[in-house]
PDB file of N, CA, C and O in Angstrom, chain B, residues numbered from 101:
ATOM      1  N   UNK B 101      32.846   2.464 -39.695  1.00  0.00           N
ATOM      2  CA  UNK B 101      32.375   1.462 -38.767  1.00  0.00           C
ATOM      3  C   UNK B 101      33.265   1.421 -37.526  1.00  0.00           C
ATOM      4  O   UNK B 101      32.772   1.528 -36.403  1.00  0.00           O
ATOM      5  N   UNK B 102      34.552   1.270 -37.723  1.00  0.00           N
ATOM      6  CA  UNK B 102      35.496   1.210 -36.619  1.00  0.00           C
ATOM      7  C   UNK B 102      35.547   2.557 -35.887  1.00  0.00           C
ATOM      8  O   UNK B 102      35.790   2.624 -34.682  1.00  0.00           O
ATOM      9  N   UNK B 103      35.313   3.607 -36.644  1.00  0.00           N
ATOM     10  CA  UNK B 103      35.318   4.957 -36.104  1.00  0.00           C
ATOM     11  C   UNK B 103      34.148   5.164 -35.126  1.00  0.00           C
ATOM     12  O   UNK B 103      34.271   5.923 -34.165  1.00  0.00           O
ATOM     13  N   UNK B 104      33.007   4.484 -35.377  1.00  0.00           N
ATOM     14  CA  UNK B 104      31.820   4.616 -34.533  1.00  0.00           C
ATOM     15  C   UNK B 104      32.037   4.075 -33.124  1.00  0.00           C
ATOM     16  O   UNK B 104      31.368   4.515 -32.189  1.00  0.00           O
ATOM     17  N   UNK B 105      32.947   3.143 -32.956  1.00  0.00           N
ATOM     18  CA  UNK B 105      33.192   2.562 -31.642  1.00  0.00           C
ATOM     19  C   UNK B 105      33.794   3.573 -30.677  1.00  0.00           C
ATOM     20  O   UNK B 105      33.580   3.465 -29.469  1.00  0.00           O
ATOM     21  N   UNK B 106      34.533   4.541 -31.170  1.00  0.00           N
ATOM     22  CA  UNK B 106      35.239   5.466 -30.301  1.00  0.00           C
ATOM     23  C   UNK B 106      34.569   6.829 -30.170  1.00  0.00           C
ATOM     24  O   UNK B 106      35.126   7.733 -29.548  1.00  0.00           O
ATOM     25  N   UNK B 107      33.387   6.987 -30.744  1.00  0.00           N
ATOM     26  CA  UNK B 107      32.679   8.242 -30.601  1.00  0.00           C
ATOM     27  C   UNK B 107      31.988   8.276 -29.246  1.00  0.00           C
ATOM     28  O   UNK B 107      31.599   7.236 -28.714  1.00  0.00           O
ATOM     29  N   UNK B 108      31.838   9.461 -28.696  1.00  0.00           N
ATOM     30  CA  UNK B 108      31.157   9.607 -27.415  1.00  0.00           C
ATOM     31  C   UNK B 108      29.675   9.314 -27.599  1.00  0.00           C
ATOM     32  O   UNK B 108      29.033   9.784 -28.538  1.00  0.00           O
ATOM     33  N   UNK B 109      29.167   8.535 -26.683  1.00  0.00           N
ATOM     34  CA  UNK B 109      27.740   8.215 -26.725  1.00  0.00           C
ATOM     35  C   UNK B 109      27.003   9.142 -25.780  1.00  0.00           C
ATOM     36  O   UNK B 109      27.539   9.569 -24.757  1.00  0.00           O
ATOM     37  N   UNK B 110      25.776   9.442 -26.135  1.00  0.00           N
ATOM     38  CA  UNK B 110      24.961  10.305 -25.298  1.00  0.00           C
ATOM     39  C   UNK B 110      24.041   9.443 -24.441  1.00  0.00           C
ATOM     40  O   UNK B 110      23.306   8.597 -24.951  1.00  0.00           O
ATOM     41  N   UNK B 111      24.094   9.666 -23.162  1.00  0.00           N
ATOM     42  CA  UNK B 111      23.261   8.942 -22.217  1.00  0.00           C
ATOM     43  C   UNK B 111      22.332   9.918 -21.521  1.00  0.00           C
ATOM     44  O   UNK B 111      22.624  11.109 -21.410  1.00  0.00           O
ATOM     45  N   UNK B 112      21.217   9.396 -21.058  1.00  0.00           N
ATOM     46  CA  UNK B 112      20.290  10.216 -20.286  1.00  0.00           C
ATOM     47  C   UNK B 112      20.922  10.491 -18.933  1.00  0.00           C
ATOM     48  O   UNK B 112      21.579   9.617 -18.366  1.00  0.00           O
ATOM     49  N   UNK B 113      20.734  11.676 -18.419  1.00  0.00           N
ATOM     50  CA  UNK B 113      21.316  12.029 -17.134  1.00  0.00           C
ATOM     51  C   UNK B 113      20.225  12.102 -16.079  1.00  0.00           C
ATOM     52  O   UNK B 113      19.073  12.427 -16.368  1.00  0.00           O
ATOM     53  N   UNK B 114      20.605  11.800 -14.879  1.00  0.00           N
ATOM     54  CA  UNK B 114      19.710  11.879 -13.735  1.00  0.00           C
ATOM     55  C   UNK B 114      20.154  13.078 -12.917  1.00  0.00           C
ATOM     56  O   UNK B 114      21.345  13.217 -12.637  1.00  0.00           O
ATOM     57  N   UNK B 115      19.231  13.950 -12.526  1.00  0.00           N
ATOM     58  CA  UNK B 115      19.652  15.119 -11.758  1.00  0.00           C
ATOM     59  C   UNK B 115      20.241  14.699 -10.413  1.00  0.00           C
ATOM     60  O   UNK B 115      19.780  13.739  -9.796  1.00  0.00           O
ATOM     61  N   UNK B 116      21.241  15.411  -9.976  1.00  0.00           N
ATOM     62  CA  UNK B 116      21.858  15.098  -8.695  1.00  0.00           C
ATOM     63  C   UNK B 116      20.913  15.495  -7.573  1.00  0.00           C
ATOM     64  O   UNK B 116      19.888  16.135  -7.811  1.00  0.00           O
ATOM     65  N   UNK B 117      21.257  15.119  -6.363  1.00  0.00           N
ATOM     66  CA  UNK B 117      20.406  15.406  -5.211  1.00  0.00           C
ATOM     67  C   UNK B 117      20.224  16.905  -5.051  1.00  0.00           C
ATOM     68  O   UNK B 117      19.144  17.364  -4.679  1.00  0.00           O
ATOM     69  N   UNK B 118      21.258  17.663  -5.326  1.00  0.00           N
ATOM     70  CA  UNK B 118      21.142  19.112  -5.167  1.00  0.00           C
ATOM     71  C   UNK B 118      20.229  19.727  -6.234  1.00  0.00           C
ATOM     72  O   UNK B 118      19.657  20.792  -6.005  1.00  0.00           O
ATOM     73  N   UNK B 119      20.083  19.078  -7.391  1.00  0.00           N
ATOM     74  CA  UNK B 119      19.240  19.602  -8.450  1.00  0.00           C
ATOM     75  C   UNK B 119      17.804  19.097  -8.362  1.00  0.00           C
ATOM     76  O   UNK B 119      16.913  19.680  -8.980  1.00  0.00           O
ATOM     77  N   UNK B 120      17.564  18.033  -7.612  1.00  0.00           N
ATOM     78  CA  UNK B 120      16.221  17.472  -7.492  1.00  0.00           C
ATOM     79  C   UNK B 120      15.330  18.439  -6.722  1.00  0.00           C
ATOM     80  O   UNK B 120      15.808  19.133  -5.825  1.00  0.00           O
ATOM     81  N   UNK B 121      14.027  18.498  -7.060  1.00  0.00           N
ATOM     82  CA  UNK B 121      13.131  19.406  -6.329  1.00  0.00           C
ATOM     83  C   UNK B 121      12.961  18.952  -4.882  1.00  0.00           C
ATOM     84  O   UNK B 121      12.956  17.755  -4.594  1.00  0.00           O
ATOM     85  N   UNK B 122      12.825  19.902  -3.992  1.00  0.00           N
ATOM     86  CA  UNK B 122      12.643  19.597  -2.574  1.00  0.00           C
ATOM     87  C   UNK B 122      11.309  18.913  -2.364  1.00  0.00           C
ATOM     88  O   UNK B 122      10.405  19.018  -3.193  1.00  0.00           O
ATOM     89  N   UNK B 123      11.193  18.210  -1.249  1.00  0.00           N
ATOM     90  CA  UNK B 123       9.963  17.460  -0.948  1.00  0.00           C
ATOM     91  C   UNK B 123       8.756  18.391  -0.872  1.00  0.00           C
ATOM     92  O   UNK B 123       7.648  18.002  -1.241  1.00  0.00           O
ATOM     93  N   UNK B 124       8.964  19.614  -0.398  1.00  0.00           N
ATOM     94  CA  UNK B 124       7.833  20.541  -0.284  1.00  0.00           C
ATOM     95  C   UNK B 124       7.381  21.042  -1.652  1.00  0.00           C
ATOM     96  O   UNK B 124       6.242  21.486  -1.794  1.00  0.00           O
ATOM     97  N   UNK B 125       8.255  20.980  -2.669  1.00  0.00           N
ATOM     98  CA  UNK B 125       7.910  21.460  -4.002  1.00  0.00           C
ATOM     99  C   UNK B 125       7.235  20.395  -4.850  1.00  0.00           C
ATOM    100  O   UNK B 125       6.552  20.719  -5.821  1.00  0.00           O
ATOM    101  N   UNK B 126       7.417  19.135  -4.498  1.00  0.00           N
ATOM    102  CA  UNK B 126       6.824  18.050  -5.279  1.00  0.00           C
ATOM    103  C   UNK B 126       5.319  17.979  -5.010  1.00  0.00           C
ATOM    104  O   UNK B 126       4.887  18.185  -3.875  1.00  0.00           O
ATOM    105  N   UNK B 127       4.527  17.694  -6.029  1.00  0.00           N
ATOM    106  CA  UNK B 127       3.083  17.550  -5.792  1.00  0.00           C
ATOM    107  C   UNK B 127       2.817  16.271  -4.997  1.00  0.00           C
ATOM    108  O   UNK B 127       3.427  15.232  -5.248  1.00  0.00           O
ATOM    109  N   UNK B 128       1.909  16.364  -4.048  1.00  0.00           N
ATOM    110  CA  UNK B 128       1.560  15.201  -3.233  1.00  0.00           C
ATOM    111  C   UNK B 128       0.474  14.401  -3.926  1.00  0.00           C
ATOM    112  O   UNK B 128      -0.427  14.954  -4.556  1.00  0.00           O
ATOM    113  N   UNK B 129       0.578  13.088  -3.795  1.00  0.00           N
ATOM    114  CA  UNK B 129      -0.440  12.219  -4.392  1.00  0.00           C
ATOM    115  C   UNK B 129      -1.648  12.154  -3.477  1.00  0.00           C
ATOM    116  O   UNK B 129      -1.532  12.110  -2.253  1.00  0.00           O
ATOM    117  N   UNK B 130      -2.784  12.149  -4.097  1.00  0.00           N
ATOM    118  CA  UNK B 130      -4.030  12.029  -3.341  1.00  0.00           C
ATOM    119  C   UNK B 130      -4.357  10.548  -3.180  1.00  0.00           C
ATOM    120  O   UNK B 130      -4.524   9.836  -4.170  1.00  0.00           O
ATOM    121  N   UNK B 131      -4.447  10.085  -1.943  1.00  0.00           N
ATOM    122  CA  UNK B 131      -4.808   8.702  -1.653  1.00  0.00           C
ATOM    123  C   UNK B 131      -6.232   8.720  -1.105  1.00  0.00           C
ATOM    124  O   UNK B 131      -6.506   9.403  -0.118  1.00  0.00           O
ATOM    125  N   UNK B 132      -7.140   7.978  -1.734  1.00  0.00           N
ATOM    126  CA  UNK B 132      -8.528   7.981  -1.267  1.00  0.00           C
ATOM    127  C   UNK B 132      -8.647   7.502   0.175  1.00  0.00           C
ATOM    128  O   UNK B 132      -7.929   6.600   0.607  1.00  0.00           O
ATOM    129  N   UNK B 133      -9.550   8.111   0.896  1.00  0.00           N
ATOM    130  CA  UNK B 133      -9.792   7.755   2.290  1.00  0.00           C
ATOM    131  C   UNK B 133     -10.353   6.340   2.373  1.00  0.00           C
ATOM    132  O   UNK B 133     -11.240   5.985   1.597  1.00  0.00           O
ATOM    133  N   UNK B 134      -9.856   5.533   3.293  1.00  0.00           N
ATOM    134  CA  UNK B 134     -10.351   4.179   3.495  1.00  0.00           C
ATOM    135  C   UNK B 134      -9.739   3.143   2.569  1.00  0.00           C
ATOM    136  O   UNK B 134     -10.188   1.997   2.560  1.00  0.00           O
ATOM    137  N   UNK B 135      -8.735   3.506   1.796  1.00  0.00           N
ATOM    138  CA  UNK B 135      -8.106   2.562   0.882  1.00  0.00           C
ATOM    139  C   UNK B 135      -7.178   1.606   1.622  1.00  0.00           C
ATOM    140  O   UNK B 135      -7.046   0.441   1.245  1.00  0.00           O
ATOM    141  N   UNK B 136      -6.535   2.106   2.681  1.00  0.00           N
ATOM    142  CA  UNK B 136      -5.580   1.292   3.415  1.00  0.00           C
ATOM    143  C   UNK B 136      -5.818   1.426   4.910  1.00  0.00           C
ATOM    144  O   UNK B 136      -6.392   2.409   5.379  1.00  0.00           O
ATOM    145  N   UNK B 137      -5.362   0.409   5.655  1.00  0.00           N
ATOM    146  CA  UNK B 137      -5.448   0.411   7.113  1.00  0.00           C
ATOM    147  C   UNK B 137      -4.074   0.117   7.694  1.00  0.00           C
ATOM    148  O   UNK B 137      -3.288  -0.629   7.109  1.00  0.00           O
ATOM    149  N   UNK B 138      -3.789   0.709   8.852  1.00  0.00           N
ATOM    150  CA  UNK B 138      -2.532   0.464   9.545  1.00  0.00           C
ATOM    151  C   UNK B 138      -2.831  -0.346  10.805  1.00  0.00           C
ATOM    152  O   UNK B 138      -3.746  -0.025  11.563  1.00  0.00           O
ATOM    153  N   UNK B 139      -2.045  -1.397  11.014  1.00  0.00           N
ATOM    154  CA  UNK B 139      -2.204  -2.231  12.202  1.00  0.00           C
ATOM    155  C   UNK B 139      -1.790  -1.419  13.430  1.00  0.00           C
ATOM    156  O   UNK B 139      -0.713  -0.824  13.436  1.00  0.00           O
ATOM    157  N   UNK B 140      -2.635  -1.386  14.476  1.00  0.00           N
ATOM    158  CA  UNK B 140      -2.278  -0.613  15.668  1.00  0.00           C
ATOM    159  C   UNK B 140      -1.127  -1.240  16.456  1.00  0.00           C
ATOM    160  O   UNK B 140      -0.476  -0.547  17.237  1.00  0.00           O
ATOM    161  N   UNK B 141      -0.868  -2.517  16.270  1.00  0.00           N
ATOM    162  CA  UNK B 141       0.190  -3.188  17.036  1.00  0.00           C
ATOM    163  C   UNK B 141       1.553  -3.082  16.351  1.00  0.00           C
ATOM    164  O   UNK B 141       2.510  -2.618  16.972  1.00  0.00           O
ATOM    165  N   UNK B 142       1.666  -3.504  15.077  1.00  0.00           N
ATOM    166  CA  UNK B 142       2.973  -3.530  14.403  1.00  0.00           C
ATOM    167  C   UNK B 142       3.166  -2.399  13.410  1.00  0.00           C
ATOM    168  O   UNK B 142       4.292  -2.160  12.974  1.00  0.00           O
ATOM    169  N   UNK B 143       2.089  -1.685  13.033  1.00  0.00           N
ATOM    170  CA  UNK B 143       2.206  -0.573  12.100  1.00  0.00           C
ATOM    171  C   UNK B 143       2.215  -0.982  10.638  1.00  0.00           C
ATOM    172  O   UNK B 143       2.424  -0.136   9.770  1.00  0.00           O
ATOM    173  N   UNK B 144       1.993  -2.261  10.341  1.00  0.00           N
ATOM    174  CA  UNK B 144       1.961  -2.725   8.953  1.00  0.00           C
ATOM    175  C   UNK B 144       0.772  -2.104   8.229  1.00  0.00           C
ATOM    176  O   UNK B 144      -0.314  -1.982   8.794  1.00  0.00           O
ATOM    177  N   UNK B 145       0.987  -1.714   6.975  1.00  0.00           N
ATOM    178  CA  UNK B 145      -0.082  -1.106   6.182  1.00  0.00           C
ATOM    179  C   UNK B 145      -0.614  -2.144   5.210  1.00  0.00           C
ATOM    180  O   UNK B 145       0.152  -2.780   4.485  1.00  0.00           O
ATOM    181  N   UNK B 146      -1.947  -2.315   5.199  1.00  0.00           N
ATOM    182  CA  UNK B 146      -2.608  -3.292   4.326  1.00  0.00           C
ATOM    183  C   UNK B 146      -3.741  -2.610   3.579  1.00  0.00           C
ATOM    184  O   UNK B 146      -4.311  -1.629   4.057  1.00  0.00           O
ATOM    185  N   UNK B 147      -4.064  -3.139   2.399  1.00  0.00           N
ATOM    186  CA  UNK B 147      -5.247  -2.670   1.690  1.00  0.00           C
ATOM    187  C   UNK B 147      -6.481  -3.052   2.498  1.00  0.00           C
ATOM    188  O   UNK B 147      -6.518  -4.126   3.099  1.00  0.00           O
ATOM    189  N   UNK B 148      -7.482  -2.192   2.517  1.00  0.00           N
ATOM    190  CA  UNK B 148      -8.689  -2.430   3.311  1.00  0.00           C
ATOM    191  C   UNK B 148      -9.411  -3.704   2.891  1.00  0.00           C
ATOM    192  O   UNK B 148      -9.922  -4.437   3.738  1.00  0.00           O
ATOM    193  N   UNK B 149      -9.457  -3.973   1.587  1.00  0.00           N
ATOM    194  CA  UNK B 149     -10.159  -5.174   1.122  1.00  0.00           C
ATOM    195  C   UNK B 149      -9.464  -6.442   1.602  1.00  0.00           C
ATOM    196  O   UNK B 149     -10.135  -7.402   1.980  1.00  0.00           O
ATOM    197  N   UNK B 150      -8.132  -6.464   1.596  1.00  0.00           N
ATOM    198  CA  UNK B 150      -7.393  -7.630   2.091  1.00  0.00           C
ATOM    199  C   UNK B 150      -7.578  -7.782   3.593  1.00  0.00           C
ATOM    200  O   UNK B 150      -7.717  -8.896   4.098  1.00  0.00           O
ATOM    201  N   UNK B 151      -7.578  -6.655   4.308  1.00  0.00           N
ATOM    202  CA  UNK B 151      -7.736  -6.663   5.760  1.00  0.00           C
ATOM    203  C   UNK B 151      -9.119  -7.199   6.147  1.00  0.00           C
ATOM    204  O   UNK B 151      -9.244  -7.974   7.095  1.00  0.00           O
ATOM    205  N   UNK B 152     -10.154  -6.783   5.410  1.00  0.00           N
ATOM    206  CA  UNK B 152     -11.497  -7.275   5.676  1.00  0.00           C
ATOM    207  C   UNK B 152     -11.651  -8.729   5.247  1.00  0.00           C
ATOM    208  O   UNK B 152     -12.383  -9.491   5.879  1.00  0.00           O
ATOM    209  N   UNK B 153     -10.961  -9.115   4.174  1.00  0.00           N
ATOM    210  CA  UNK B 153     -10.990 -10.510   3.730  1.00  0.00           C
ATOM    211  C   UNK B 153     -10.383 -11.424   4.795  1.00  0.00           C
ATOM    212  O   UNK B 153     -10.815 -12.565   4.958  1.00  0.00           O
ATOM    213  N   UNK B 154      -9.374 -10.914   5.524  1.00  0.00           N
ATOM    214  CA  UNK B 154      -8.746 -11.666   6.614  1.00  0.00           C
ATOM    215  C   UNK B 154      -9.498 -11.494   7.928  1.00  0.00           C
ATOM    216  O   UNK B 154      -8.965 -11.819   8.989  1.00  0.00           O
ATOM    217  N   UNK B 155     -10.728 -10.987   7.873  1.00  0.00           N
ATOM    218  CA  UNK B 155     -11.586 -10.775   9.037  1.00  0.00           C
ATOM    219  C   UNK B 155     -10.952  -9.852  10.064  1.00  0.00           C
ATOM    220  O   UNK B 155     -11.022 -10.097  11.268  1.00  0.00           O
ATOM    221  N   UNK B 156     -10.326  -8.775   9.565  1.00  0.00           N
ATOM    222  CA  UNK B 156      -9.694  -7.743  10.380  1.00  0.00           C
ATOM    223  C   UNK B 156      -8.569  -8.290  11.256  1.00  0.00           C
ATOM    224  O   UNK B 156      -8.393  -7.868  12.399  1.00  0.00           O
ATOM    225  N   UNK B 157      -7.811  -9.238  10.696  1.00  0.00           N
ATOM    226  CA  UNK B 157      -6.638  -9.782  11.379  1.00  0.00           C
ATOM    227  C   UNK B 157      -5.410  -9.373  10.572  1.00  0.00           C
ATOM    228  O   UNK B 157      -5.373  -9.550   9.355  1.00  0.00           O
ATOM    229  N   UNK B 158      -4.403  -8.823  11.256  1.00  0.00           N
ATOM    230  CA  UNK B 158      -3.176  -8.398  10.596  1.00  0.00           C
ATOM    231  C   UNK B 158      -2.429  -9.623  10.078  1.00  0.00           C
ATOM    232  O   UNK B 158      -2.227 -10.589  10.815  1.00  0.00           O
ATOM    233  N   UNK B 159      -2.022  -9.583   8.822  1.00  0.00           N
ATOM    234  CA  UNK B 159      -1.315 -10.724   8.230  1.00  0.00           C
ATOM    235  C   UNK B 159       0.126 -10.806   8.701  1.00  0.00           C
ATOM    236  O   UNK B 159       0.760 -11.850   8.541  1.00  0.00           O
ATOM    237  N   UNK B 160       0.662  -9.741   9.275  1.00  0.00           N
ATOM    238  CA  UNK B 160       2.044  -9.744   9.741  1.00  0.00           C
ATOM    239  C   UNK B 160       2.176 -10.237  11.176  1.00  0.00           C
ATOM    240  O   UNK B 160       2.940 -11.161  11.452  1.00  0.00           O
ATOM    241  N   UNK B 161       1.427  -9.615  12.091  1.00  0.00           N
ATOM    242  CA  UNK B 161       1.602  -9.953  13.513  1.00  0.00           C
ATOM    243  C   UNK B 161       0.444 -10.754  14.101  1.00  0.00           C
ATOM    244  O   UNK B 161       0.568 -11.275  15.210  1.00  0.00           O
ATOM    245  N   UNK B 162      -0.684 -10.867  13.385  1.00  0.00           N
ATOM    246  CA  UNK B 162      -1.818 -11.647  13.887  1.00  0.00           C
ATOM    247  C   UNK B 162      -2.727 -10.874  14.833  1.00  0.00           C
ATOM    248  O   UNK B 162      -3.577 -11.473  15.492  1.00  0.00           O
ATOM    249  N   UNK B 163      -2.566  -9.560  14.913  1.00  0.00           N
ATOM    250  CA  UNK B 163      -3.413  -8.746  15.790  1.00  0.00           C
ATOM    251  C   UNK B 163      -4.851  -8.787  15.291  1.00  0.00           C
ATOM    252  O   UNK B 163      -5.105  -8.591  14.102  1.00  0.00           O
ATOM    253  N   UNK B 164      -5.794  -9.043  16.200  1.00  0.00           N
ATOM    254  CA  UNK B 164      -7.221  -9.068  15.866  1.00  0.00           C
ATOM    255  C   UNK B 164      -7.847  -7.726  16.226  1.00  0.00           C
ATOM    256  O   UNK B 164      -7.816  -7.318  17.387  1.00  0.00           O
ATOM    257  N   UNK B 165      -8.411  -7.042  15.245  1.00  0.00           N
ATOM    258  CA  UNK B 165      -9.139  -5.802  15.511  1.00  0.00           C
ATOM    259  C   UNK B 165     -10.575  -6.149  15.855  1.00  0.00           C
ATOM    260  O   UNK B 165     -11.061  -7.233  15.533  1.00  0.00           O
ATOM    261  N   UNK B 166     -11.247  -5.219  16.509  1.00  0.00           N
ATOM    262  CA  UNK B 166     -12.628  -5.469  16.934  1.00  0.00           C
ATOM    263  C   UNK B 166     -13.565  -5.596  15.748  1.00  0.00           C
ATOM    264  O   UNK B 166     -13.402  -4.911  14.738  1.00  0.00           O
ATOM    265  N   UNK B 167     -14.536  -6.467  15.875  1.00  0.00           N
ATOM    266  CA  UNK B 167     -15.615  -6.626  14.902  1.00  0.00           C
ATOM    267  C   UNK B 167     -16.894  -6.091  15.540  1.00  0.00           C
ATOM    268  O   UNK B 167     -17.130  -6.286  16.732  1.00  0.00           O
ATOM    269  N   UNK B 168     -17.713  -5.418  14.742  1.00  0.00           N
ATOM    270  CA  UNK B 168     -18.992  -4.991  15.288  1.00  0.00           C
ATOM    271  C   UNK B 168     -19.966  -6.178  15.227  1.00  0.00           C
ATOM    272  O   UNK B 168     -19.621  -7.233  14.694  1.00  0.00           O
ATOM    273  N   UNK B 169     -21.167  -6.012  15.765  1.00  0.00           N
ATOM    274  CA  UNK B 169     -22.122  -7.113  15.872  1.00  0.00           C
ATOM    275  C   UNK B 169     -22.509  -7.684  14.505  1.00  0.00           C
ATOM    276  O   UNK B 169     -22.565  -8.902  14.338  1.00  0.00           O
ATOM    277  N   UNK B 170     -22.774  -6.820  13.535  1.00  0.00           N
ATOM    278  CA  UNK B 170     -23.181  -7.302  12.214  1.00  0.00           C
ATOM    279  C   UNK B 170     -22.051  -8.069  11.511  1.00  0.00           C
ATOM    280  O   UNK B 170     -22.303  -9.061  10.828  1.00  0.00           O
ATOM    281  N   UNK B 171     -20.823  -7.610  11.680  1.00  0.00           N
ATOM    282  CA  UNK B 171     -19.682  -8.322  11.080  1.00  0.00           C
ATOM    283  C   UNK B 171     -19.508  -9.705  11.712  1.00  0.00           C
ATOM    284  O   UNK B 171     -19.232 -10.682  11.015  1.00  0.00           O
ATOM    285  N   UNK B 172     -19.670  -9.779  13.039  1.00  0.00           N
ATOM    286  CA  UNK B 172     -19.516 -11.066  13.723  1.00  0.00           C
ATOM    287  C   UNK B 172     -20.629 -12.042  13.328  1.00  0.00           C
ATOM    288  O   UNK B 172     -20.368 -13.232  13.153  1.00  0.00           O
ATOM    289  N   UNK B 173     -21.864 -11.555  13.187  1.00  0.00           N
ATOM    290  CA  UNK B 173     -22.983 -12.408  12.774  1.00  0.00           C
ATOM    291  C   UNK B 173     -22.770 -12.896  11.347  1.00  0.00           C
ATOM    292  O   UNK B 173     -22.986 -14.074  11.059  1.00  0.00           O
ATOM    293  N   UNK B 174     -22.346 -11.998  10.442  1.00  0.00           N
ATOM    294  CA  UNK B 174     -22.102 -12.383   9.050  1.00  0.00           C
ATOM    295  C   UNK B 174     -20.976 -13.407   8.958  1.00  0.00           C
ATOM    296  O   UNK B 174     -21.011 -14.282   8.093  1.00  0.00           O
ATOM    297  N   UNK B 175     -19.990 -13.313   9.826  1.00  0.00           N
ATOM    298  CA  UNK B 175     -18.873 -14.250   9.830  1.00  0.00           C
ATOM    299  C   UNK B 175     -19.319 -15.626  10.347  1.00  0.00           C
ATOM    300  O   UNK B 175     -18.821 -16.655   9.889  1.00  0.00           O
ATOM    301  N   UNK B 176     -20.243 -15.638  11.287  1.00  0.00           N
ATOM    302  CA  UNK B 176     -20.670 -16.881  11.923  1.00  0.00           C
ATOM    303  C   UNK B 176     -21.679 -17.650  11.079  1.00  0.00           C
ATOM    304  O   UNK B 176     -21.602 -18.876  11.002  1.00  0.00           O
ATOM    305  N   UNK B 177     -22.623 -16.960  10.443  1.00  0.00           N
ATOM    306  CA  UNK B 177     -23.687 -17.611   9.689  1.00  0.00           C
ATOM    307  C   UNK B 177     -23.227 -17.994   8.286  1.00  0.00           C
ATOM    308  O   UNK B 177     -22.281 -17.417   7.749  1.00  0.00           O
ATOM    309  N   UNK B 178     -23.908 -18.971   7.704  1.00  0.00           N
ATOM    310  CA  UNK B 178     -23.605 -19.429   6.354  1.00  0.00           C
ATOM    311  C   UNK B 178     -24.441 -18.685   5.317  1.00  0.00           C
ATOM    312  O   UNK B 178     -25.661 -18.846   5.277  1.00  0.00           O
ATOM    313  N   UNK B 179     -23.814 -17.895   4.500  1.00  0.00           N
ATOM    314  CA  UNK B 179     -24.438 -17.190   3.377  1.00  0.00           C
ATOM    315  C   UNK B 179     -25.724 -16.467   3.758  1.00  0.00           C
ATOM    316  O   UNK B 179     -26.664 -16.439   2.963  1.00  0.00           O
ATOM    317  N   UNK B 180     -25.791 -15.887   4.941  1.00  0.00           N
ATOM    318  CA  UNK B 180     -26.938 -15.101   5.337  1.00  0.00           C
ATOM    319  C   UNK B 180     -28.148 -15.928   5.758  1.00  0.00           C
ATOM    320  O   UNK B 180     -29.220 -15.361   5.973  1.00  0.00           O
ATOM    321  N   UNK B 181     -28.016 -17.239   5.884  1.00  0.00           N
ATOM    322  CA  UNK B 181     -29.150 -18.085   6.306  1.00  0.00           C
ATOM    323  C   UNK B 181     -29.044 -18.327   7.808  1.00  0.00           C
ATOM    324  O   UNK B 181     -27.954 -18.547   8.337  1.00  0.00           O
ATOM    325  N   UNK B 182     -30.178 -18.283   8.480  1.00  0.00           N
ATOM    326  CA  UNK B 182     -30.226 -18.535   9.912  1.00  0.00           C
ATOM    327  C   UNK B 182     -31.114 -19.738  10.176  1.00  0.00           C
ATOM    328  O   UNK B 182     -32.269 -19.765   9.753  1.00  0.00           O
ATOM    329  N   UNK B 183     -30.584 -20.727  10.869  1.00  0.00           N
ATOM    330  CA  UNK B 183     -31.346 -21.952  11.149  1.00  0.00           C
ATOM    331  C   UNK B 183     -31.912 -21.931  12.515  1.00  0.00           C
ATOM    332  O   UNK B 183     -32.582 -22.880  12.921  1.00  0.00           O
TER     333      UNK B 183
END
């Protein structure tokens, strides 16, 4: 029991920077087109669904992106009803 305290323990090792694969050798992840948007003013990256939920307004800097006619009408009217 007392002898076990002084035995060398085996730990997992992490490869050093020189042993790590270069960036060109690593496989690149495929990101689906249209999943994220970048703000043209501050460069913040947001998920497209969150950006559209905020009516195309950047949550970081408040930049308003253009809305097309159908988006503006849908935003103005209540649940698709026109009075």
